[in-house]
VOVOVEX-494738 format. One record per residue (C-alpha): z, x, y. Coordinates in nm, 4 decimals. Layout:
! VOVOVEX-494738
<rec><z>Z</z><x>X</x><y>Y</y></rec>
...
This chain:
! VOVOVEX-494738
<rec><z>4.2550</z><x>8.6861</x><y>-5.8091</y></rec>
<rec><z>4.4658</z><x>8.9420</x><y>-5.6175</y></rec>
<rec><z>4.5199</z><x>8.8740</x><y>-5.2308</y></rec>
<rec><z>4.3617</z><x>9.1653</x><y>-5.0394</y></rec>
<rec><z>4.6378</z><x>9.3659</x><y>-4.8638</y></rec>
<rec><z>4.4864</z><x>9.6173</x><y>-4.6130</y></rec>
<rec><z>4.1103</z><x>9.7362</x><y>-4.5868</y></rec>
<rec><z>3.8519</z><x>9.5041</x><y>-4.7592</y></rec>
<rec><z>3.6484</z><x>9.7177</x><y>-4.9441</y></rec>
<rec><z>3.2966</z><x>9.5948</x><y>-4.9987</y></rec>
<rec><z>3.0404</z><x>9.6568</x><y>-5.2312</y></rec>
<rec><z>2.6861</z><x>9.5400</x><y>-5.2110</y></rec>
<rec><z>2.4803</z><x>9.4253</x><y>-5.5012</y></rec>
<rec><z>2.1200</z><x>9.4130</x><y>-5.4339</y></rec>
<rec><z>2.1034</z><x>9.6587</x><y>-5.0848</y></rec>
<rec><z>1.7497</z><x>9.5469</x><y>-4.9791</y></rec>
<rec><z>1.6007</z><x>9.4307</x><y>-4.6843</y></rec>
<rec><z>1.8583</z><x>9.1809</x><y>-4.6114</y></rec>
<rec><z>2.1498</z><x>9.4687</x><y>-4.5942</y></rec>
<rec><z>1.9246</z><x>9.6902</x><y>-4.3530</y></rec>
<rec><z>2.0475</z><x>9.5713</x><y>-4.0478</y></rec>
<rec><z>2.2568</z><x>9.2073</x><y>-4.0617</y></rec>
<rec><z>2.4688</z><x>9.2903</x><y>-4.3796</y></rec>
<rec><z>2.5182</z><x>9.6724</x><y>-4.4597</y></rec>
<rec><z>2.6138</z><x>9.8084</x><y>-4.1175</y></rec>
<rec><z>2.8203</z><x>9.5247</x><y>-4.0215</y></rec>
<rec><z>3.0831</z><x>9.5974</x><y>-4.2976</y></rec>
<rec><z>3.1762</z><x>9.8983</x><y>-4.1438</y></rec>
<rec><z>3.1955</z><x>9.7460</x><y>-3.7507</y></rec>
<rec><z>3.4346</z><x>9.4795</x><y>-3.8588</y></rec>
<rec><z>3.8040</z><x>9.5546</x><y>-3.8266</y></rec>
<rec><z>4.0117</z><x>9.6398</x><y>-4.1775</y></rec>
<rec><z>3.6437</z><x>9.6118</x><y>-4.3638</y></rec>
<rec><z>3.4114</z><x>9.8968</x><y>-4.5023</y></rec>
<rec><z>3.1168</z><x>9.9520</x><y>-4.7455</y></rec>
<rec><z>3.2284</z><x>10.1927</x><y>-5.0117</y></rec>
<rec><z>2.9608</z><x>10.1371</x><y>-5.2729</y></rec>
<rec><z>2.5913</z><x>9.9817</x><y>-5.3006</y></rec>
<rec><z>2.3962</z><x>9.9047</x><y>-5.6014</y></rec>
<rec><z>2.0380</z><x>9.8396</x><y>-5.6890</y></rec>
<rec><z>1.8242</z><x>9.8626</x><y>-6.0174</y></rec>
<rec><z>1.6302</z><x>10.1502</x><y>-5.8386</y></rec>
<rec><z>1.8662</z><x>10.4311</x><y>-5.8828</y></rec>
<rec><z>1.5995</z><x>10.5789</x><y>-5.6127</y></rec>
<rec><z>1.6435</z><x>10.2999</x><y>-5.3857</y></rec>
<rec><z>1.9992</z><x>10.2842</x><y>-5.4091</y></rec>
<rec><z>2.0596</z><x>10.6479</x><y>-5.3681</y></rec>
<rec><z>1.8199</z><x>10.6513</x><y>-5.0100</y></rec>
<rec><z>1.9962</z><x>10.3113</x><y>-4.8937</y></rec>
<rec><z>2.3520</z><x>10.4939</x><y>-4.9374</y></rec>
<rec><z>2.2607</z><x>10.8219</x><y>-4.7591</y></rec>
<rec><z>2.0796</z><x>10.6405</x><y>-4.4821</y></rec>
<rec><z>2.3728</z><x>10.4067</x><y>-4.4300</y></rec>
<rec><z>2.6643</z><x>10.6492</x><y>-4.5026</y></rec>
<rec><z>2.8029</z><x>10.5149</x><y>-4.8027</y></rec>
<rec><z>3.0023</z><x>10.7235</x><y>-5.0143</y></rec>
<rec><z>2.8832</z><x>10.5629</x><y>-5.4366</y></rec>
<rec><z>2.6114</z><x>10.3919</x><y>-5.5239</y></rec>
<rec><z>2.5104</z><x>10.2458</x><y>-5.8285</y></rec>
<rec><z>2.1987</z><x>10.1180</x><y>-6.0624</y></rec>
<rec><z>2.4488</z><x>9.8916</x><y>-6.2994</y></rec>
<rec><z>2.5987</z><x>9.5666</x><y>-6.1106</y></rec>
<rec><z>2.8835</z><x>9.5943</x><y>-6.4019</y></rec>
<rec><z>2.9461</z><x>9.9801</x><y>-6.2912</y></rec>
<rec><z>3.0182</z><x>9.8575</x><y>-5.9036</y></rec>
<rec><z>3.1958</z><x>9.5321</x><y>-6.0167</y></rec>
<rec><z>3.4523</z><x>9.7553</x><y>-6.2278</y></rec>
<rec><z>3.5020</z><x>10.0377</x><y>-5.9547</y></rec>
<rec><z>3.8599</z><x>10.0374</x><y>-5.8612</y></rec>
<rec><z>3.7838</z><x>10.0926</x><y>-5.4811</y></rec>
<rec><z>3.5771</z><x>9.7701</x><y>-5.4605</y></rec>
<rec><z>3.8129</z><x>9.4410</x><y>-5.4209</y></rec>
<rec><z>3.5760</z><x>9.3018</x><y>-5.2640</y></rec>
<rec><z>3.1569</z><x>9.1897</x><y>-5.3681</y></rec>
<rec><z>2.8527</z><x>9.1050</x><y>-5.1568</y></rec>
<rec><z>2.5551</z><x>8.9220</x><y>-5.3549</y></rec>
<rec><z>2.2179</z><x>9.0315</x><y>-5.1938</y></rec>
<rec><z>2.0019</z><x>8.9646</x><y>-5.4639</y></rec>
<rec><z>1.7373</z><x>8.7145</x><y>-5.5207</y></rec>
<rec><z>1.9026</z><x>8.3543</x><y>-5.5776</y></rec>
<rec><z>1.7715</z><x>8.3309</x><y>-5.9631</y></rec>
<rec><z>2.0359</z><x>8.6329</x><y>-6.0542</y></rec>
<rec><z>2.3555</z><x>8.5116</x><y>-5.7819</y></rec>
<rec><z>2.4968</z><x>8.3122</x><y>-6.1056</y></rec>
<rec><z>2.5733</z><x>8.5849</x><y>-6.3178</y></rec>
<rec><z>2.6587</z><x>8.8520</x><y>-6.0675</y></rec>
<rec><z>2.8911</z><x>8.6037</x><y>-5.8966</y></rec>
<rec><z>3.0335</z><x>8.5210</x><y>-6.2594</y></rec>
<rec><z>3.0764</z><x>8.9161</x><y>-6.3240</y></rec>
<rec><z>3.2832</z><x>8.9421</x><y>-6.0291</y></rec>
<rec><z>3.5035</z><x>8.6483</x><y>-6.0625</y></rec>
<rec><z>3.5846</z><x>8.7408</x><y>-6.4054</y></rec>
<rec><z>3.6751</z><x>9.0911</x><y>-6.2764</y></rec>
<rec><z>3.9720</z><x>8.9403</x><y>-6.0051</y></rec>
<rec><z>3.7304</z><x>9.0234</x><y>-5.7050</y></rec>
<rec><z>3.6397</z><x>8.7487</x><y>-5.3833</y></rec>
<rec><z>3.2323</z><x>8.7042</x><y>-5.3814</y></rec>
<rec><z>3.0284</z><x>8.6364</x><y>-5.0735</y></rec>
<rec><z>2.7002</z><x>8.5372</x><y>-5.1541</y></rec>
<rec><z>2.3428</z><x>8.5728</x><y>-4.9832</y></rec>
<rec><z>2.2143</z><x>8.2126</x><y>-4.9438</y></rec>
<rec><z>2.0503</z><x>8.0386</x><y>-5.1036</y></rec>
<rec><z>2.3291</z><x>8.0438</x><y>-5.2942</y></rec>
<rec><z>2.1466</z><x>7.9845</x><y>-5.6049</y></rec>
<rec><z>1.8290</z><x>7.8012</x><y>-5.7477</y></rec>
<rec><z>1.9771</z><x>7.4043</x><y>-5.8097</y></rec>
<rec><z>2.2487</z><x>7.1708</x><y>-5.8277</y></rec>
<rec><z>2.3218</z><x>7.2393</x><y>-6.1568</y></rec>
<rec><z>2.3619</z><x>7.6228</x><y>-6.1097</y></rec>
<rec><z>2.5811</z><x>7.5212</x><y>-5.7832</y></rec>
<rec><z>2.8024</z><x>7.3138</x><y>-6.0086</y></rec>
<rec><z>2.8867</z><x>7.5953</x><y>-6.2561</y></rec>
<rec><z>2.9627</z><x>7.8235</x><y>-5.9637</y></rec>
<rec><z>3.2017</z><x>7.6052</x><y>-5.8373</y></rec>
<rec><z>3.3385</z><x>7.5535</x><y>-6.1986</y></rec>
<rec><z>3.3823</z><x>7.9274</x><y>-6.2204</y></rec>
<rec><z>3.5715</z><x>7.9671</x><y>-5.8967</y></rec>
<rec><z>3.8215</z><x>7.7296</x><y>-6.0310</y></rec>
<rec><z>3.8416</z><x>7.8661</x><y>-6.3766</y></rec>
<rec><z>3.8960</z><x>8.1898</x><y>-6.2561</y></rec>
<rec><z>4.1369</z><x>8.0979</x><y>-5.9315</y></rec>
<rec><z>3.8518</z><x>8.3254</x><y>-5.7164</y></rec>
<rec><z>3.6951</z><x>8.2586</x><y>-5.3809</y></rec>
<rec><z>3.3636</z><x>8.2333</x><y>-5.3084</y></rec>
<rec><z>3.1511</z><x>8.1876</x><y>-4.9383</y></rec>
<rec><z>2.8278</z><x>8.1563</x><y>-4.8799</y></rec>
<rec><z>2.6683</z><x>8.3380</x><y>-4.6068</y></rec>
<rec><z>2.5781</z><x>8.0463</x><y>-4.3895</y></rec>
<rec><z>2.6575</z><x>8.3283</x><y>-4.0667</y></rec>
<rec><z>2.4218</z><x>8.1394</x><y>-3.8137</y></rec>
<rec><z>2.6489</z><x>7.8709</x><y>-3.7551</y></rec>
<rec><z>2.8787</z><x>8.1231</x><y>-3.5743</y></rec>
<rec><z>2.6185</z><x>8.2864</x><y>-3.3728</y></rec>
<rec><z>2.6622</z><x>8.2660</x><y>-2.9650</y></rec>
<rec><z>2.2966</z><x>8.1723</x><y>-2.9459</y></rec>
<rec><z>2.3209</z><x>7.9057</x><y>-3.2091</y></rec>
<rec><z>2.6591</z><x>7.7568</x><y>-3.0434</y></rec>
<rec><z>2.4613</z><x>7.7162</x><y>-2.7100</y></rec>
<rec><z>2.1778</z><x>7.5484</x><y>-2.8594</y></rec>
<rec><z>2.4355</z><x>7.2910</x><y>-3.0123</y></rec>
<rec><z>2.6303</z><x>7.2547</x><y>-2.6574</y></rec>
<rec><z>2.3116</z><x>7.2082</x><y>-2.4544</y></rec>
<rec><z>2.1964</z><x>6.9753</x><y>-2.7242</y></rec>
<rec><z>2.5121</z><x>6.7431</x><y>-2.7832</y></rec>
<rec><z>2.4959</z><x>6.7272</x><y>-2.3665</y></rec>
<rec><z>2.2220</z><x>6.6638</x><y>-2.2317</y></rec>
<rec><z>1.9720</z><x>6.5597</x><y>-2.5670</y></rec>
<rec><z>2.1998</z><x>6.4118</x><y>-2.8382</y></rec>
<rec><z>2.0494</z><x>6.4280</x><y>-3.1941</y></rec>
<rec><z>1.7495</z><x>6.6061</x><y>-3.2461</y></rec>
<rec><z>1.4518</z><x>6.5541</x><y>-3.5001</y></rec>
<rec><z>1.1890</z><x>6.7191</x><y>-3.3642</y></rec>
<rec><z>1.0476</z><x>6.9302</x><y>-3.0497</y></rec>
<rec><z>0.7887</z><x>6.7382</x><y>-2.8404</y></rec>
<rec><z>0.5804</z><x>7.0326</x><y>-2.9772</y></rec>
<rec><z>0.5701</z><x>6.8546</x><y>-3.3066</y></rec>
<rec><z>0.4736</z><x>6.5103</x><y>-3.1831</y></rec>
<rec><z>0.0934</z><x>6.5592</x><y>-3.2172</y></rec>
<rec><z>0.1397</z><x>6.6422</x><y>-3.5609</y></rec>
<rec><z>0.3487</z><x>6.3409</x><y>-3.6580</y></rec>
<rec><z>0.1727</z><x>6.0917</x><y>-3.4362</y></rec>
<rec><z>-0.1486</z><x>6.1529</x><y>-3.5722</y></rec>
<rec><z>-0.0794</z><x>6.3157</x><y>-3.9525</y></rec>
<rec><z>-0.3085</z><x>6.5699</x><y>-3.8801</y></rec>
<rec><z>-0.2105</z><x>6.9559</x><y>-3.9360</y></rec>
<rec><z>-0.3524</z><x>7.1362</x><y>-3.6706</y></rec>
<rec><z>-0.6016</z><x>7.4266</x><y>-3.6869</y></rec>
<rec><z>-0.5043</z><x>7.8114</x><y>-3.6480</y></rec>
<rec><z>-0.5663</z><x>7.7499</x><y>-3.2134</y></rec>
<rec><z>-0.4073</z><x>7.4305</x><y>-3.1841</y></rec>
<rec><z>-0.1417</z><x>7.5407</x><y>-3.4197</y></rec>
<rec><z>-0.0676</z><x>7.8374</x><y>-3.2240</y></rec>
<rec><z>-0.0666</z><x>7.6376</x><y>-2.8798</y></rec>
<rec><z>0.1955</z><x>7.3904</x><y>-3.0548</y></rec>
<rec><z>0.3957</z><x>7.6983</x><y>-3.1983</y></rec>
<rec><z>0.4350</z><x>7.8455</x><y>-2.8672</y></rec>
<rec><z>0.5321</z><x>7.4614</x><y>-2.7159</y></rec>
<rec><z>0.8176</z><x>7.4065</x><y>-2.9526</y></rec>
<rec><z>0.9674</z><x>7.7849</x><y>-2.8734</y></rec>
<rec><z>0.8946</z><x>7.6617</x><y>-2.5216</y></rec>
<rec><z>1.1040</z><x>7.3349</x><y>-2.5847</y></rec>
<rec><z>1.4071</z><x>7.5592</x><y>-2.7579</y></rec>
<rec><z>1.4229</z><x>7.7636</x><y>-2.4341</y></rec>
<rec><z>1.3936</z><x>7.4411</x><y>-2.1872</y></rec>
<rec><z>1.7407</z><x>7.3200</x><y>-2.3861</y></rec>
<rec><z>1.9016</z><x>7.6453</x><y>-2.3194</y></rec>
<rec><z>1.7697</z><x>7.6686</x><y>-1.9589</y></rec>
<rec><z>1.5992</z><x>8.0073</x><y>-2.0019</y></rec>
<rec><z>1.2058</z><x>7.9966</x><y>-1.7863</y></rec>
<rec><z>1.0577</z><x>8.2043</x><y>-2.0132</y></rec>
<rec><z>1.0486</z><x>8.1994</x><y>-2.4276</y></rec>
<rec><z>1.0424</z><x>8.6137</x><y>-2.4420</y></rec>
<rec><z>1.3525</z><x>8.6078</x><y>-2.2512</y></rec>
<rec><z>1.5374</z><x>8.4083</x><y>-2.5019</y></rec>
<rec><z>1.3452</z><x>8.6094</x><y>-2.7995</y></rec>
<rec><z>1.3075</z><x>8.9226</x><y>-2.7138</y></rec>
<rec><z>1.3740</z><x>9.1155</x><y>-3.0591</y></rec>
<rec><z>0.9980</z><x>9.0252</x><y>-3.1699</y></rec>
<rec><z>1.1522</z><x>9.0199</x><y>-3.5305</y></rec>
<rec><z>1.3256</z><x>8.6584</x><y>-3.4374</y></rec>
<rec><z>1.0085</z><x>8.5305</x><y>-3.2535</y></rec>
<rec><z>0.8331</z><x>8.5910</x><y>-3.5583</y></rec>
<rec><z>1.0730</z><x>8.4569</x><y>-3.7905</y></rec>
<rec><z>1.0749</z><x>8.1285</x><y>-3.5706</y></rec>
<rec><z>0.6924</z><x>8.1123</x><y>-3.5782</y></rec>
<rec><z>0.6871</z><x>8.1550</x><y>-3.9241</y></rec>
<rec><z>0.9258</z><x>7.8544</x><y>-3.9746</y></rec>
<rec><z>0.6822</z><x>7.6352</x><y>-3.7089</y></rec>
<rec><z>0.3827</z><x>7.7422</x><y>-3.9150</y></rec>
<rec><z>0.5148</z><x>7.6795</x><y>-4.2550</y></rec>
<rec><z>0.6163</z><x>7.3205</x><y>-4.1268</y></rec>
<rec><z>0.2503</z><x>7.2953</x><y>-3.9851</y></rec>
<rec><z>0.1063</z><x>7.4064</x><y>-4.3459</y></rec>
<rec><z>0.3500</z><x>7.1313</x><y>-4.5457</y></rec>
<rec><z>0.2610</z><x>6.8439</x><y>-4.2852</y></rec>
<rec><z>0.6329</z><x>6.7602</x><y>-4.1437</y></rec>
């Protein structure tokens, strides 16, 4: 794999919802980075994404995007079941790969992908971007300073001690309690202050609901 000198010219394989806000526009906001091509199997949807985000090229075939001479780095944002095959194609073409999480479907597949990286002397990175988000860094700082190692919020106590999965009404109360726990750790009075973006508030609540359903 050749080192990239100058601008990183990204090509995205799989321009679905994850690329609408987080990944797609961001490639054009970072210094020495630009988004030059996108691919989606449905050509109409690929064209729609490209036109809305000002991307000059769009494809319905991943191989065409990977072999585009202007593309010098590839971001894979398809469902995990196809990550391995697209990663191999990009590494064979000598291009570094940025893979959306989860990186693939199981440990065996991960081992193969790591072997490919070594075989083709490439570079593979996984999109665990939240580790560097200021809010998460603040949570970590507060946790280390005031709490220590966190295993569960107080709002989980009833579930853990009784082994009972709350009903819908109780689950809603406990869900808000867990959000309040997080905000208290951050020194924020109201969870709406820190979770102003309704999309992120919804993601937290869905995550907590899933934990309730699984009984963990």
